[in-house]
Structures are given as structure tokens and as C-alpha cells.
C-alpha positions, 0 to 999 in steps of 0.5 A: 376517776374522782370519788364523790361523797354524799353526806348521810341525811338525818331525818327529824321527826316532826314535832307534834303538839297535843293540846288537851281540850278545855273542860266545858264550864257546865259539864266539866267534860272536854270540849273536844269541838271547842267552846261556844262563845255564846251565853248559856241558855236557861229555859223554864220547862213544864212538869205540871201534868200529863199535857207537859209530856213528853219533854222535848230537848231536855235530854241535852241540858247541861244542868236541870233545876227542879223546884216546887210550884203551887199544887205540890208539883215541880217545874224545871229550869234547864240550862243549855250550853255544850249542846242546844237542841233545835227545839225545846218545850213545853215552856211555861211561865217564869217564877221568882225562884228562877231569878237567883238560880241562873244569876251566876252564869255570866248573863245567860239568856232566860226563855220563858212563856210569860209571868204575872205582873209581879214576877215580870217587875222582878225579872226586869229588875234582875235584867236591868242589873245584868243578871241575864237576858229575858226572852219572854214569849209575850214581849216583842221582839223576842216572841219570834223565837217562840211557837205554840203547838196548836193540837194542844188544849188549854194549859199548854205551853209552847216551844222555843225555836233555838236556830232563830235564837242562836242566829240573833244571839250574842254575849259571853259564855258561862262560867263553871257553877260546880266543881268536877273531879274524883269520886269521894272514898267515903261515899256509900253505895246506894241503889236510888233516892225518892223525892216525894212532895204533896202531889208527886213522887220522883225517883232516880235509880242507878242504871248500870247499863248506861252508867247514869241515874234514870228518872221515874215520875209517879212510878213511870219512866220519864221519857223524852219525845224520842221515847228514851228515858231521861237521866243524868250523871249527877243528882244533887238534892239540896235542902232549902227554905221556901217562902211565899213569893211576894210577887206571886202569893200562890207560888212558893219561892225557893231561897237558893242563897245562904247555906244548907245540907244536901245529898250528892248521888254520883256513880251508884253512891251517895254522899252527904254534903253542905252547900253554901252560896252567899249571893246569887251571883256566886257559884254553888260551893259543895263540901263533903259533910264532916271534913269540909273537902270540896264535894266534886261531881262527875263530869257530865249532865247534873239534875239539882232538886231543891227539896224541903226537909223530910222529903227525900229517902234512899231506896233499897235494891228491892225498891229500885228493882220494882221501879225498873221491873 
């Protein structure tokens, strides 16, 4: 009988291509679900007194800037992109300091609850130059994205309805404004840091359990609307000069271009740094004091305080423990 020979088969393993997710421009973390093509959203968030608490949505911000306002207190300018909560608030009025701080984000949206006539003129001039798109609660048609909590009394701000905004939004994703990378070998261990203004005490304490800097305000944990303590992966405190805003003689204006010194807090350590930003459209160039190496952040969220000389001091372990007790 004839013999049939069957040729051996060869199994070829399928080729697997592994794609490393791009880093998110405002956190340095892998954008596992892809990068949003929408612009960043910068929101002016109240921090004046107890009426501003608890903060809604602030925990989702990629970057939070904090600046002096009148009466010795501070106010937040929160930047969202990697995640955007459904509601953000309470939102308050814009200040002159805000304009330069967000002019390096590649034309973000800027949401605020009104402003005085002088600041509004500055905002419109910056918007006309392409720095950002202004979303003012008092101006049609953007006022449809805002609402007020009717249970809150005078002096309260409002809230931003982000699903409405995002369904309308268009533009371009932000560009990085900080560098992310390895920890500096010359950083020193530290338990926390205190920023004291004339009417406010702000503390950040390193928390081993969450591996983050947790925030205290006037001696109490700063909580969000879910009862969770706010915090960040990086805290940057930059020494800047303040002048009186030419648009609002009651309000100090932070000068966030030029250069200066500061401190970078990451992973239970502190490093003295210098900062440079020649013009408002530039990112923040941070360098390690003494060797001029780039000072890199830990990938994650970042809170930035624009402080005056003499306002900050590091905390001892005992001082940090007293806050968390």
C-alpha cells in the first residue's frame, strides 16, 4: 500500500507588541486609558474661611496653586486634566495672579466666579492673546456651566457643572510644566513643613501609610466633601515677590515670572531648589541648589505654594506627630 508522509507542522507564536502608555503631561503618570484631547481646566477655588469648606472635587486636581489674597489668607487655583470630577467648588473670583500662572498650559479653560472690572480687563486681554479661554459665571453663554448652593449664605461661591462644560469644550491638551523623574540623592529627610501667613497656618505632613503629604489648615485636617484628607505627592513652596495688583488695590499679586528660590518636598524628603520662568508661557524650570541639576518631581499630583520670604519652616517629628494625633 502506498505510504503518505505528513510534513511536520511548525507553530509560530503570535507576535505581541507592548505599548508603554504615554506619561500624562500634568502628572507624569502613565496615561493608561489614553490622553484626553481636551484642554486643561483651571478653576479658582475658595479657601477664605469655614464657609468654603468642604472642598468639592479638589482631590482630583493634577496641580493646585495657592497664593496670597487680601486679609492674610490664601486661595486655590486648581488645574484638572487627567481626571475631571463632575462638580468643582466652591468657585470664587479671579485675581491678577491667576493670569500668568495658567498661561503655560497651552490655552486651558479658566473658570471663575466673576471679578472686578480691572481684573476682567486683564483677563480679556490675556484671552485675546490666546493664553486661555475665560469661563465667567457672570457672562453669557458660559454662565450655564455654573450654579450656586442656595443653602449657603452671603459670601459663598458656586459650583462648576463639568459634564456640561466637557460636552461643549474643544481645544488642545496641555503641555508639561514640570519635570518628573528620580529622587535626588542629596535630599534630606523631613517630617513636614509649615507655611504661616498673617492669618493662616498651613501644614503638610508626610504620611507613610498613603505615601503622600497630607494637608492641615489652622491645625485641623483639610477634608474634601467625602471626609477624606486632602494631600499631594509633591509639595513645592516657591519664594516669590508680591506687589499690589494694579487692577485691584486691595489684592496682592504674585510675580510668578523671573527667578527665585524654594523647597521641593517629595517622598519624606526636602531639597532646596531654584526656579526660573522668564515669561508666563514658559514651564517651570526647577534646579537643585548648588549643582544646577534639574529638580524632578515624583510622578503624581503637585501642590504649589507661592510664599513670601520667612513664611516657611520645616517641622520636627514631634511637631508633625502633634498634628496627626
